N, C-alpha and C positions, 0 to 999 in steps of 0.2 A: 293501333286505333282501328276499329272496325269501320267498314264503309257506312253502316247505319248511323253510327255516332258522328261520322264526318258529315253525312247528309243533314243530320239534325243540327249540328253546329253551323253549317252553311246556311240552313234555312233560318235559324235564329239570328244570324248575323245580317242577313238580307232584310228580315222583318224589322230588326232593331234599327238598321240604317234608314229604312223607309219611315219609321216613326220619328226618328230624330230629324230627318229632312222635313217631314210634315210639320213638326213643331217649330222648326226654324222658319219655314215659309209662313206659317201662321203668325209668328212673332213679327215678321217683316211686313206682312200684308194686311193684317186686321186693323180696323180703324181707330179703336180707342183703347185705353189702358186696361180695362177689365177683360175685354175679349183678347187682347194681346197677352195678358197674364194667363188666360186659360190654355192657350195652345202649348206653350212650353211645359207647363206643369202637368198636363195630362199626357200629351203625345210623347214628349221627350222622356218623361219618367218611364213610360212603357218601353220606349226604345232603348234607353240605357239599361233597364231591367233585363230585357232580352239579350242585349250584348253581354251583360254580366253573367247571365245564365249560360250562354254559349261558351264563355271563357271558363266557367266552372266545370262544364261538361268536358271541354277539351283538356284542361289540366288535371282533371280527375282521372281520365283515361291514361294520361301519360304517367301518372304517379303509381300505376300498378294497382288500381282498384281503390285507392284511398280517395276520400271526398275532399275537394278543395274548398275550404271554408272562407278563404279570404274574400272571394267574390260575393259569397252569400252575406258576409258581414257588411260589405259596402252596399249591397242591394237593400238590406234591411235598414241601414242608415238612410239611404236615398228615399225609400218608401215612407219613412217616418218624417224626415225633415222637409221634403218637397211640399206636401200638403199644408204643413204648419207654416212654412214661409210664404206660400201663396195666400193663405188665409190672412196672415198679418199684413202682407202688402195690400190685399183687397180692403181690409179694415182701414188701413192708413189712407188709401185712396178715397174711400167713402167718407172718412173723417175730414179730409181736406176738400171734399166735394169735387172730386175730379170729374170733368165733363165726360158723359157717356154718349153713346149713339142715340140720336133723337132728343137729346136734352138741350138743343140749341147751339151746338158746336158747329163751326164751319164744316161742311161736308156731311153732317149728320142729317137726320130726317126732320129735325126741328125747324131749321131755317136755312136759307141760302147765305153764302158769305156776303157780308156787307149790307144786310137787311136790318140793321138796328142792333141794339144791345142784346147780349145773351141773357137769358133768364135762368141759367143753370145754377147760379149761386148768388146770394145777396151780396151787395158791396160790403167789403170789410173796411174797418177803420185802419188808419195807418199803423196803430200799435197792435191791432188784433184783439183789443180788450172788449169786453162786453159780449163775447160770443162763447157760449159753453156748449159742448156736445153732450149727448145723453149720458155718456159714461164718465165725463169729467166731474170732479168734485169741486164744489165752490169753497174757496178758502175764506175763512172768516178771520 
């Protein structure tokens, strides 16, 4: 393995580790669900992608010039599934009317804790009946 490819692999590993760390810190520190969802899907996807690219370069050099496709297959799967799963989680949160920053949640910009009821979602009945979302189909 040449020193140039070793330096490239080392740089990709450090960059990937920093992106994964940034995504983990964002997941732990951001205030509401939608912003917490943003950190791991963007930063961690880039981090794991660069880690997989470093692994592919390393094992391609060891194999005598053959390209290692295992890591590229995992990276393609990651880049397809991470945005789709994040989109579905965000849609589910919006459908359930999850509180967001500034929407009246404690700690948000809307009100201080203990200053009255939240206005982020209308009160739901005990059974949840009578409330349809835009994409729900009314059953007759």
